[in-house]
C-alpha atoms as one frame of an Amber mdcrd trajectory, in Angstrom:
protein
 136.135  88.132 107.414 137.901  91.114 109.008 136.369  94.557 108.588 137.941
  97.868 109.609 135.584 100.733 110.506 137.169 104.187 110.573 135.135 106.548
 112.756 133.485 105.597 116.061 130.707 108.177 115.870 127.015 107.270 115.823
 127.095 105.718 112.357 130.406 103.928 112.885 129.178 102.516 116.185 125.943
 101.253 114.613 127.764  99.596 111.723 130.283  97.988 114.087 127.472  96.712
 116.296 125.627  95.095 113.387 128.740  93.530 111.873 130.026  92.158 115.177
 126.559  90.733 115.916 126.856  88.750 112.673 130.208  87.339 113.803 132.415
  89.449 111.550 135.819  90.368 112.973 135.587  94.146 113.469 138.415  96.627
 114.050 137.228 100.129 115.054 139.569 103.113 114.592 139.113 106.602 116.024
 141.177 109.392 117.603 138.647 109.862 120.426 139.526 107.674 123.415 136.091
 108.144 125.023 134.249 106.856 121.955 136.559 103.870 121.669 136.178 103.008
 125.354 132.391 102.978 125.039 132.560 100.712 121.979 135.092  98.417 123.645
 132.886  98.001 126.721 129.692  97.306 124.800 130.726  95.586 121.566 132.822
  92.596 120.582 135.339  94.656 118.574 139.047  95.467 118.569 139.683  99.197
 119.039 142.671 101.219 117.840 143.248 104.847 118.808 144.738 106.354 115.654
 144.190 108.636 112.671 142.397 106.547 110.057 143.722 108.682 107.208 147.402
 108.349 108.169 149.621 105.975 106.129 151.140 104.530 109.305 147.726 103.398
 110.534 147.233 101.307 107.412 150.483  99.458 108.120 149.204  98.189 111.480
 148.996  94.395 111.182 145.455  94.333 112.631 144.386  96.750 109.895 146.443
  95.484 106.998 144.935  91.986 107.193 141.390  93.311 106.699 139.162  92.384
 103.758 137.032  95.556 103.871 137.553  99.111 105.146 134.536 101.313 105.883
 135.316 104.994 106.494 132.437 106.871 108.132 133.946 109.850 109.956 132.304
 113.284 109.775 134.932 114.412 107.243 134.463 113.503 103.557 138.143 114.157
 102.894 139.269 111.858 105.713 136.995 109.089 104.451 138.207 109.344 100.867
 141.894 109.423 101.849 141.391 106.469 104.224 139.956 104.411 101.369 142.764
 105.365  99.006 145.445 104.409 101.556 143.616 101.177 102.395 143.713 100.027
  98.788 147.439 100.817  98.603 147.965  98.764 101.764 146.292  95.769 100.136
 142.752  95.946 101.545 140.553  94.716  98.703 137.263  96.569  99.257 136.453
 100.068 100.541 133.351 102.048 101.508 133.269 105.805 102.145 130.626 107.973
 103.738 130.068 111.187 101.778 128.067 114.131 103.136 128.489 116.797 100.476
 125.571 116.679  98.014 127.760 118.069  95.236 129.950 114.955  95.359 126.934
 112.713  94.823 125.199 114.809  92.184 128.121 115.846  89.995 131.153 113.631
  90.368 130.266 110.343  92.058 131.915 108.070  89.488 134.981 110.292  89.232
 135.507 110.258  93.012 135.152 106.472  93.147 137.767 106.160  90.424 140.203
 108.751  91.835 140.187 107.408  95.386 139.652 103.727  94.534 136.366 103.535
  96.448 133.967 100.659  95.795 130.869 102.102  97.493 129.977 105.735  98.185
 127.347 106.057 100.877 125.368 109.172 101.807 123.155 108.562 104.882 121.363
 111.897 104.570 120.334 111.267 100.976 119.338 107.665 101.761 117.051 108.923
 104.552 115.478 111.577 102.298 114.802 109.012  99.569 113.186 106.640 102.078
 110.946 109.344 103.573 109.885 110.438 100.089 108.913 106.872  99.170 106.853
 106.486 102.330 105.095 109.838 101.933 104.084 108.981  98.384 102.502 105.703
  99.573  99.414 106.377 101.767  99.152 104.315 104.990 102.776 103.154 104.778
 105.212 103.105 107.677 107.873 101.751 105.372 108.218 100.971 101.670 111.081
  98.999 100.121 111.535  98.078  96.465 113.425  95.003  95.283 114.439  93.407
  91.989 114.646  96.712  90.090 111.198  97.744  91.284 109.407  94.497  90.401
 108.737  93.573  94.066 107.589  95.919  96.834 107.558  95.524 100.603 104.795
  97.489 102.328 104.677  98.012 106.101 101.581  99.433 107.758 100.156  99.981
 111.225  96.880  98.067 111.532  94.042 100.320 112.729  91.369  99.094 115.145
  88.638  99.666 112.549  90.436  97.781 109.751  88.301  95.181 107.985  91.226
  92.753 108.309  91.333  92.742 112.133  90.459  89.398 113.724  89.939  87.540
 110.450  92.182  84.457 109.924  94.436  84.880 106.897  92.992  81.749 105.285
  89.620  83.533 105.111  90.872  86.910 103.865  90.899  86.007 100.167  93.999
  88.096  99.615  95.258  88.378  96.017  97.534  85.419  95.193 100.261  87.888
  94.212 100.364  89.326  97.781 101.940  87.632 100.803 101.482  88.609 104.445
 105.120  87.991 105.265 105.620  89.183 108.812 103.878  90.737 111.823 105.480
  92.560 114.744 103.288  92.511 117.824 104.504  93.668 121.252 108.118  93.448
 120.018 107.599  89.843 118.874 108.231  88.729 115.306 105.465  86.484 113.925
 105.578  84.648 110.592 101.797  84.376 109.970 100.034  81.171 108.941  96.467
  80.499 107.833  94.970  80.523 111.349  96.770  83.715 112.414  95.052  87.078
 112.160  95.880  90.763 112.387  95.274  92.680 115.598  94.991  96.434 116.232
  98.387  98.193 116.398 100.226  95.329 114.671 103.043  96.343 112.341 102.206
  94.196 109.322 104.511  93.552 106.366 103.050  92.628 102.978 105.094  91.801
  99.903 104.272  91.221  96.243 104.476  92.720  92.780 104.760  96.505  92.949
 101.589  97.107  90.934  99.484  94.795  93.106 100.947  96.136  96.365 100.054
  99.681  95.295  96.430  98.629  94.805  96.355  96.495  97.958  97.802  99.257
 100.168  94.698 101.369  99.560  92.808  98.966 101.845  94.708 100.497 104.760
  94.210 104.166 103.847  91.953 106.076 106.208  88.752 107.368 104.637  89.794
 110.957 105.258  93.174 110.452 103.591  93.777 112.226 100.328  96.564 112.953
  97.898  99.694 114.436  99.445  99.591 118.161  98.742 101.274 120.104 101.569
 104.386 119.128 103.510 106.132 121.176 106.195 109.774 120.251 106.863 111.567
 121.477 109.986 115.321 121.321 109.491 117.107 122.399 106.306 120.142 120.207
 106.714 121.242 117.816 103.980 118.338 115.432 104.540 115.797 118.253 104.666
 117.112 119.912 101.511 117.200 116.624  99.610 113.660 115.700 100.670 112.301
 119.176  99.881 113.811 118.989  96.395 112.304 115.542  95.724 108.833 116.618
  96.844 109.041 119.915  94.987 109.821 118.075  91.735 106.718 115.911  92.276
 104.432 118.921  92.540 103.998 118.911  96.319 103.730 122.276  98.068 106.749
 122.293 100.381 107.706 124.665 103.166 111.049 124.137 104.888 111.938 125.982
 108.101 115.396 126.466 109.616 116.896 129.120 111.890 120.271 128.965 110.157
 120.491 131.562 107.375 123.013 129.644 105.252 121.019 126.396 105.307 117.809
 128.270 104.519 119.466 129.951 101.561 120.801 126.632 100.246 117.313 125.142
 100.513 115.756 128.110  98.693 118.180 127.717  95.781 117.094 124.080  95.272
 113.333 124.718  95.234 112.196 125.473  91.677 108.398 124.969  91.691 106.017
 125.403  94.636 108.499 125.173  97.495 109.583 127.986  99.797 112.329 128.213
 102.431 111.588 130.087 105.670 114.194 131.486 108.060 112.812 130.851 111.541
 112.578 128.641 114.621 110.548 125.457 114.147 109.615 125.484 117.844 107.960
 128.900 117.577 104.204 128.332 117.888 103.343 131.707 116.329 105.516 130.938
 113.288 103.971 127.478 112.881 100.486 128.964 113.011 101.462 131.675 110.513
 102.700 128.984 108.132  99.422 127.029 108.514 100.824 123.956 110.214  97.247
 122.781 110.779  96.747 122.560 107.008  99.848 120.405 106.458  99.270 116.819
 105.353 102.594 115.882 106.927 105.138 117.597 109.183 108.664 116.143 108.900
 111.152 116.908 111.702 114.777 116.539 110.614 117.029 118.437 113.022 120.122
 116.777 114.508 118.476 116.589 117.955 116.246 113.516 118.467 114.485 114.976
 121.502 113.846 118.271 119.723 112.411 116.402 116.739 110.013 114.543 119.009
 108.932 117.740 120.763 108.326 119.564 117.471 106.360 116.644 116.045 104.107
 116.537 119.130 103.677 120.311 118.937 102.705 120.054 115.261 100.151 117.347
 116.105  98.724 119.554 118.876  98.365 122.415 116.382  96.442 120.240 113.925
  98.954 118.555 111.596  97.500 115.303 110.225 100.669 113.198 110.254 104.225
 113.462 111.579 107.536 111.947 110.506 110.649 112.078 112.688 114.245 111.220
 111.797 116.207 109.755 114.714 119.896 109.090 115.181 119.405 106.714 118.118
 117.187 103.793 117.114 116.396 103.042 120.781 114.058 106.063 120.659 111.820
 104.395 118.067 109.463 102.708 120.520 109.144 105.795 122.699 108.240 108.002
 119.751 105.598 105.581 118.512 104.097 105.352 121.994 103.704 109.132 122.320
 101.956 109.417 118.954 104.618 109.987 116.310 103.312 108.367 113.113 106.523
 107.408 111.305 110.051 107.117 112.721 113.061 106.870 110.390 116.550 105.823
 111.514 119.130 107.207 109.104 121.842 105.108 110.722 120.009 101.825 110.154
 119.245 102.746 106.553 122.929 103.420 105.902 123.977 100.282 107.767 121.676
  98.274 105.482 123.719  99.337 102.461 126.938  98.393 104.221 125.598  94.938
 105.139 124.608  94.227 101.538 128.058  95.275 100.336 129.933  93.244 102.947
 127.938  90.079 102.287 128.124  90.286  98.479 128.099  86.762  96.962 124.802
  87.446  95.217 123.302  89.695  97.911 121.802  92.724  96.173 120.304  94.620
  99.108 119.567  94.367 102.830 116.780  96.275 104.606 116.808  96.344 108.399
 113.312  96.175 109.869 111.933  96.941 113.333 115.188  98.390 114.646 117.266
  95.591 113.073 115.189  92.803 114.680 114.573  91.412 111.184 116.014  91.754
 107.690 114.538  91.796 104.218 117.259  90.536 101.893 117.339  90.422  98.108
 119.669  87.720  96.817 120.480  86.336  93.370 120.277  82.528  93.383 123.701
  81.159  92.454 124.471  78.141  90.287 125.036  74.913  92.249 123.545  76.479
  95.384 121.472  74.313  97.723 118.175  75.928  96.691 118.731  75.944  92.917
 116.622  73.518  90.898 114.793  71.872  93.816 111.313  72.413  95.265 111.548
  74.631  98.347 109.836  72.010 100.515 112.738  69.644  99.802 115.466  72.185
 100.452 114.469  72.713 104.091 115.608  76.322 104.288 116.129  77.218 107.984
 112.854  78.051 109.734 114.308  81.453 110.655 113.973  82.386 106.969 110.873
  82.956 104.841 111.207  83.061 101.042 108.668  85.822 100.308 108.949  86.395
  96.570 111.110  85.785  93.548 111.522  87.397  90.142 112.234  85.470  86.944
 112.413  87.032  83.476 111.047  90.279  84.841 107.937  88.724  86.435 107.291
  88.541  90.195 105.948  85.401  91.888 104.888  84.439  95.418 106.396  80.983
  96.092 104.950  77.938  97.837 106.471  74.638  98.875 106.402  73.321  95.303
 108.133  76.381  93.812 111.570  75.802  92.306 114.164  78.592  92.350 116.592
  78.662  89.440 120.053  80.232  89.055 119.681  83.916  88.253 116.325  84.299
  90.033 116.108  87.236  92.426 114.660  86.037  95.718 113.434  88.248  98.571
 113.809  86.763 102.052 112.764  87.661 105.586 115.480  86.581 108.028 116.200
  86.881 111.721 119.602  88.645 111.693 121.542  86.190 113.836 120.771  83.435
 111.307 121.623  85.464 108.195 124.981  83.836 107.421 123.493  80.360 107.843
 120.603  81.239 105.521 122.852  82.861 102.901 124.830  79.633 102.553 121.747
  78.045 100.936 121.724  80.617  98.129 125.451  80.880  97.372 127.445  78.754
  94.953 128.118  75.289  96.348
């Protein structure tokens, strides 16, 4: 499959990297020669220096033969026009990045229809939604919902004093509706078995029915943890404003700080309940003390500067904030931030790339979540008729060992499978996969 990516910025580069890693044929278009040269030297992609929203570009034979066009420049207008021209040139499927909140909130369906766009993607809103989900789940580093909310993935950092540390899984007496699906330890992915056990500082992934996961997650909540009441957000950009609005609607006391008057005003207009917008510098210690940073349950740093976000989060911790969340553009900073004491690190680019991967794969794939900096994937797929897994016990199918079938939903009920479980057409299955084996694994679930 050939995929054209318009825009070689941070998001376009990340998407191109992921797609090329999965052996898709990627064509990357941008007007910036420096960006293209970097991508050409590091990625297995074809680069074209051109205007992605110009009709002549769409007539290029390397572009015209594409199956999918993904437009992710910094300009909403350029992205929408690129998609419209792509469809006229015969490219079947299009994806557009949209940054303006008004497009998403008021006219999403109309824009898709007018410009012939199949998927509208807003990285800033996706990041805000993800942070909100995590904040509303105590002890979580990551929370993902699958199968219309019937199945939940819960990631947590295992504390040294956890009652689960050092106890083999076969002796834990975990609820049958909960599966310990994956552990990341020292950058190694482990699919746990009965004799394995959790160790301090493991990133552990549990999956099961949403109701049971909610109850189970409380086992990892620190004794001093309490209901989320006060959140301080530094950065009133699109992600900050979206997150502040979500929290404000849920009754959380929100303060959002930004030194840009226009962004602060936009944030203030969206806060209707207990939230306030403050014009000021988030690195100013006096201001942070005045706004009671030490009383904040969580401080969320959402500026465009990764290094500044890290510095502000460390400063907030020093001043007494209980927990910190940082949004990063460069996923290679994740490990560094965790090592210096940042509690939760969110990569907006990887979250957006997950949506693109699910769209590109299609064929029953509902969603893709990239885990641990894209070292693993959680994939929701609808079992297709006449597929290799349909109607046979899993132990007979011999799904590749690089895949773990974690859960499935049938008639609205979630189940944890075993070797004797039989998946049927129409079931929604949730899988853990090592990315480089994803296409091989997907062939077992698609129509034969």
